[in-house]
C-alpha positions as CSV (number, residue, x, y, z in Angstrom):
1,X,-40.4,48.1,54.0
2,X,-37.0,46.4,53.5
3,X,-35.1,45.5,56.7
4,X,-31.4,45.1,57.2
5,X,-29.9,43.0,54.3
6,X,-33.1,43.3,52.1
7,X,-34.3,45.1,49.1
8,X,-37.8,45.7,47.9
9,X,-38.6,44.9,44.4
10,X,-41.4,46.4,42.2
11,X,-42.6,43.2,40.7
12,X,-42.8,42.8,37.0
13,X,-43.2,39.1,36.6
14,X,-43.5,36.0,38.9
15,X,-43.5,32.4,38.0
16,X,-45.2,29.3,39.4
17,X,-43.2,26.3,40.6
18,X,-44.6,22.9,41.5
19,X,-43.9,23.6,45.2
20,X,-45.9,26.8,44.7
21,X,-49.1,25.3,43.3
22,X,-48.9,22.3,45.7
23,X,-49.0,24.9,48.6
24,X,-51.6,26.9,47.3
25,X,-54.6,27.4,49.9
26,X,-52.8,25.7,52.7
27,X,-52.3,28.8,54.8
28,X,-53.4,28.5,58.5
29,X,-56.8,29.7,59.3
30,X,-56.9,33.5,59.9
31,X,-53.4,34.0,58.6
32,X,-52.7,35.9,55.3
33,X,-49.8,34.3,53.4
34,X,-48.7,35.5,50.0
35,X,-47.6,32.7,47.7
36,X,-44.8,32.6,45.4
37,X,-41.0,32.7,45.4
38,X,-39.6,33.5,41.9
39,X,-39.7,37.2,41.1
40,X,-38.3,39.5,38.4
41,X,-38.5,43.3,38.6
42,X,-36.8,46.6,39.5
43,X,-35.4,47.5,42.9
44,X,-37.3,50.5,44.3
45,X,-36.0,50.6,47.9
46,X,-33.1,49.2,49.9
47,X,-32.7,48.5,53.5
48,X,-29.6,49.1,55.7
49,X,-26.5,46.8,54.9
50,X,-27.9,46.2,51.3
51,X,-24.4,45.8,49.8
52,X,-23.9,47.2,46.4
53,X,-27.7,47.1,45.3
54,X,-29.3,50.3,44.3
55,X,-32.7,51.7,43.3
56,X,-33.4,51.2,39.7
57,X,-31.5,47.9,39.1
58,X,-33.4,45.1,37.2
59,X,-33.2,42.0,39.2
60,X,-34.2,38.5,39.7
61,X,-34.8,37.2,43.2
62,X,-36.3,34.5,45.4
63,X,-38.7,36.5,47.5
64,X,-39.0,36.5,51.2
65,X,-42.6,36.4,52.2
66,X,-44.2,36.0,48.8
67,X,-43.8,36.9,45.2
68,X,-47.4,37.2,43.9
69,X,-47.8,40.9,44.8
70,X,-47.1,44.4,43.5
71,X,-43.9,44.6,45.7
72,X,-41.8,41.8,47.2
73,X,-38.8,41.7,49.6
74,X,-35.8,39.8,49.1
75,X,-32.5,38.9,51.0
76,X,-29.5,40.4,49.2
77,X,-28.2,36.8,49.3
78,X,-31.0,35.7,47.0
79,X,-30.9,38.5,44.5
80,X,-29.0,38.7,41.1
81,X,-29.0,41.0,38.2
82,X,-31.6,40.2,35.4
83,X,-29.9,38.9,32.3
84,X,-30.1,41.8,29.8
85,X,-31.0,39.4,27.1
86,X,-34.1,38.1,28.7
87,X,-37.5,39.7,29.3
88,X,-38.9,40.1,32.8
89,X,-41.3,37.3,32.1
90,X,-38.6,35.0,30.9
91,X,-36.2,35.9,33.8
92,X,-38.8,35.3,36.4
93,X,-38.5,31.5,35.7
94,X,-34.8,31.3,36.7
95,X,-34.3,31.7,40.5
96,X,-35.6,28.6,42.2
97,X,-34.8,26.1,39.4
98,X,-31.5,27.8,38.7
99,X,-30.2,27.7,42.3
100,X,-31.6,24.1,42.7
101,X,-29.8,23.0,39.6
102,X,-26.6,24.7,40.6
103,X,-26.7,23.0,44.0
104,X,-27.2,19.7,42.4
105,X,-24.5,20.0,39.8
106,X,-21.9,22.1,41.7
107,X,-22.4,22.1,45.3
108,X,-23.5,18.5,45.7
109,X,-22.6,16.8,42.5
110,X,-19.2,18.6,42.0
111,X,-19.3,18.1,38.3
112,X,-15.9,18.2,36.7
113,X,-14.7,18.4,33.0
114,X,-14.7,15.1,31.4
115,X,-17.3,13.4,33.5
116,X,-20.4,11.9,32.3
117,X,-23.6,13.2,33.7
118,X,-27.1,12.0,33.3
119,X,-30.2,14.3,34.0
120,X,-33.5,12.6,34.2
121,X,-36.3,15.0,33.2
122,X,-33.9,17.1,31.2
123,X,-36.6,19.3,29.7
124,X,-38.1,20.4,33.1
125,X,-37.2,23.5,35.0
126,X,-34.4,22.1,37.1
127,X,-33.5,19.5,34.5
128,X,-32.9,22.0,31.7
129,X,-30.9,24.3,34.0
130,X,-28.8,21.3,35.2
131,X,-28.0,20.3,31.6
132,X,-26.6,23.7,30.8
133,X,-24.6,24.0,34.1
134,X,-23.2,20.4,33.7
135,X,-22.2,21.3,30.0
136,X,-20.6,24.6,30.9
137,X,-18.5,22.7,33.5
138,X,-17.1,20.4,30.7
139,X,-19.2,17.4,31.3
140,X,-20.6,15.0,28.6
141,X,-24.3,15.3,29.3
142,X,-27.2,12.7,28.6
143,X,-30.7,13.7,29.4
144,X,-34.0,11.7,29.4
145,X,-37.1,13.4,27.9
146,X,-39.8,12.7,25.4
147,X,-38.9,12.8,21.9
148,X,-40.6,16.2,21.3
149,X,-38.1,17.8,23.5
150,X,-35.0,16.7,21.7
151,X,-34.4,19.9,19.7
152,X,-34.6,22.0,22.9
153,X,-32.2,19.9,24.7
154,X,-29.7,19.8,21.9
155,X,-29.9,23.6,21.9
156,X,-29.1,23.6,25.6
157,X,-26.0,21.4,25.2
158,X,-27.1,17.9,25.8
159,X,-24.9,15.4,24.0
160,X,-27.4,12.6,23.9
161,X,-31.1,12.4,24.6
162,X,-32.9,9.2,25.6
163,X,-36.5,8.6,25.3
164,X,-37.9,7.9,28.8
165,X,-40.6,5.8,27.4
166,X,-38.0,3.4,25.9
167,X,-37.3,0.9,28.6
168,X,-34.6,-0.9,26.6
169,X,-32.6,2.4,26.1
170,X,-33.1,3.3,29.8
171,X,-31.6,-0.2,30.8
172,X,-28.6,0.5,28.6
173,X,-27.5,3.6,30.6
174,X,-24.5,2.8,32.7
175,X,-21.3,4.1,34.1
176,X,-22.2,7.6,34.8
177,X,-20.3,9.8,37.3
178,X,-23.3,11.9,38.4
179,X,-26.9,11.3,38.0
180,X,-29.6,14.0,38.8
181,X,-33.2,12.7,39.4
182,X,-35.9,15.2,39.1
183,X,-38.6,12.8,38.4
184,X,-39.9,10.6,41.2
185,X,-38.9,8.1,43.9
186,X,-39.0,5.2,41.5
187,X,-36.2,6.8,39.4
188,X,-33.9,6.9,42.3
189,X,-34.1,3.1,42.5
190,X,-33.6,2.8,38.7
191,X,-30.6,5.1,38.7
192,X,-28.6,3.0,41.1
193,X,-27.5,0.8,38.4
194,X,-26.8,3.7,36.0
195,X,-23.7,4.9,38.1
196,X,-20.2,3.8,38.2
197,X,-19.0,2.7,41.8
198,X,-18.1,6.0,43.5
199,X,-20.5,7.9,41.6
200,X,-23.1,10.4,43.0
201,X,-26.8,10.3,42.8
202,X,-28.4,13.5,43.4
203,X,-32.1,13.8,43.8
204,X,-34.7,16.6,44.0
205,X,-37.5,14.0,44.0
206,X,-37.1,12.6,47.5
207,X,-34.3,10.9,49.5
208,X,-32.6,8.0,47.7
209,X,-32.6,4.8,49.7
210,X,-29.6,4.7,51.8
211,X,-29.2,0.9,52.3
212,X,-29.3,0.4,48.3
213,X,-26.9,3.4,47.7
214,X,-24.4,1.7,50.1
215,X,-24.8,-1.6,48.6
216,X,-24.3,-0.2,45.2
217,X,-21.1,1.7,46.4
218,X,-22.4,5.0,45.3
219,X,-22.9,8.4,47.0
220,X,-26.5,9.5,47.5
221,X,-27.6,13.0,48.4
222,X,-30.5,15.3,48.2
223,X,-30.5,18.8,46.7
224,X,-33.4,20.6,48.4
225,X,-35.3,23.5,46.7
226,X,-34.2,27.0,47.4
227,X,-36.1,29.2,49.9
228,X,-36.1,33.0,50.1
229,X,-35.1,33.1,53.8
């Protein structure tokens, strides 16, 4: 049953993020844990202090206590209306990657119109969301990806796509205001030379090396993944 500040959602679809499958099967012995965080469905019950949420609304959410079930609970701070033009299956992929990308580009990166933004792993969940957010905020957006994802990234608003297999092209990337790393720790190191002094390196793939960031005169930060709490 939903508690204060919660809604209950009749689940229509749920998605699997890397963090979900990495945690699969790791529950403590004797403890039943429902996995999953992303959920799309219809509110069928509301708890006290549920704000303006109502029974019957189609929503997306980050579940509190697990999404892979017939019903899921969510804090009202982690619920949003389902976009009307998306199916439940499509919308279920938004919550974690969308909030993580927003935190990276807006809360941490503070992307502004006219800035140059580089997104490593632009075709991934967080990366593709970040490309759209940065473009919507008026930035010039470059993304690294494999060549078969170029059409997708163009459709999302990327101004330039660089093949991450091409070492020469990667080495030519310079003077960005904001770089988002969604790939791995090694990409944090490679990104240090891609930023202008005073630029921001935001990572969702481990903390950038503080000493090297300071030496390069750039700001480094971690945009952690969203939780349902």
